[in-house]
C-alpha positions, 0 to 999 in steps of 0.5 A: 500500499502507498505511504500515507504522510501525515504532512507533504511540504512542498518546496525546500527553501528555509520555510519549507525545512523549518517547517518539516523540521517543526513538524518532527518536533512536535512528534510527526513521523511521517514527512516528506519535502518536494524540491525540485531543485538538486540541494535545499535553498535554491535561492540562497544557492543561485540568487545569493553571491558568495559571502552575502549576509543573511541577517535574521532581521532582515532590511530591519525586520526585527523579529523573535523566532517563536520555534524550534529553528532558533536562525541567526546572523551569518553568511551565504555559507554559513545558512546552507551549513545550518540548513544543512544540520537540522536535515540531517539531524532529525534525518528529513526525508526529501525528494530533490529534482521533483516538481510538484504538478497538482494537488487534488484533495479527496475524501478529506486526503490530499493527492500530491501529483509530479511527473514522476510519481505520485504522494499521499498525505493527510496535511500539505505546506506550500513554501515555495517562495518569490523567487521561484519565479522572478520577476521579468521586464514586460518587455520583450527579451530577443531568444537570440540574446537569452543566454546573456539575459539572466536573473541570478549571477550564475552565468557571469564571467570576469571582464564583462560589459554588465548593466544590473537592472533594480533597486533593492538590496539583490541588486546593489549587492549584484551591482558592487560584487561584480564590480571588481572584475566586471565594468558595471552598470546599476539601472535604476528607474528611481533616482535614489534606493529606499529600499536597501540596507545601511551595508548596502547603501555605504558599500554602493557609495564606496563604488561609486565613489571609486569609480569601480560601478557606473549609476546609471538612475532617474530612466526606464529601459524600453526595449532589448535588441541583438547588436552582433551578439552582444545585449543592445539597451535603449534607455527612455533618455534618447540614448542605446548601450551594448553590454555583454550581459544583462542582469536583472533582479527585480523580485519574483511573482506570485504563481498564479496557475500553480496555486490554483492547479493546487486548489488554493482561492485567491483573492482579486489580486490574484493573492492566496486566501488563508487566515491568521493560521496560514490555511487556505480556505481547504481544510489541512492546506498552508501557505507559508512565507513569502506566498502568503505575507510579502515578506520580502525574503526573510528567513526568521518571518518564514521561520515563524510562520511554518511553526504557526501553521505546524502547530493550529495543524496539530491541534487539528 
C-alpha cells in the first residue's frame, strides 16, 4: 500500500525545511519535503553571492523566533551549513529534482502529483517562495540573446560589460560584487534607493565614489535588441548602450497557475486567501513564507510562519 504522509512540504527553502523540522520536533513521523532543485535552499544558492550576509532581522524587520529553529545572523555559507545540519540531525526525507504538478483533495486526503510519482498526505504545506519565479521585464527579450539576459550571477564571467537592473538589496549587492572584476552599470528607475539596508547603501556609495561602478538612475529601459550577439539596451532618455550581459534583480511573482492547480483560492489581486494560521480555505492545506505575506525574503519570518502553521495543524 502507498505510504500516507502526515505532512508533505512543497519547497525545500528555509521555510519548507523549517516546516519539516517543526513537524518532526512536534511529534510527526511521516514527513516528506518535495523540492524541484537538486538541493535545499535554491534561492540562497542561486541568488546570493558568495559570503553574502544573511541577517535574522532582514531589512530591519526585528523578528523574535517562535519555534524550534533558532536561526541567527550569518553568511550564505553558514546558513546553508546550518540547514544541512538540521536536515541531517532530524533525518528529514527530501525528494530532490521533483516538481509538483498539482494537488487534489479527495475524501479528506491530499493527492500530490509530480511528473514521476504520486504521494498521499493528511496535510500539505506550500513553502515555495516568490523567487522561484523571478520577475521579468514587460518588454520582449529576443530569443537570440536570452542566454545573456539573466536573473542571478551563475553565468557571469570576468571582464564583461554588465548592466544590473533593480533597486533593492539584491541588485545593489550584485552590482557591487561584479564591479570588482567587471565594467558594471546599475540601472534603477528612481534616483534613490529607499529600500536597501545601511551596509549596502555604504557599499554602493564606496563603489560609486571609487568609480568602480557606474549608476544610471532615473530612467527606464524601453527595449532590448541583439547587436552582434550582444545586448543592446534602449533607455527612455534617448540613449542606447551595448552590454555583454544584462542581469535583472527585480523581485519575484506569485505563481498563480500553480496555486490554482493546488486548489488554492485567490483574492481579487491573485493572492492566496489564508487565515491567521496560514491555512487556506482547503482545510489542511497551508501556505507559508513570502507567498503568504510578502516578507521580502525574511528567513526568520518564514520560520515563524512554519511554526504557527504546524502548531495549528497538530491541533486539528
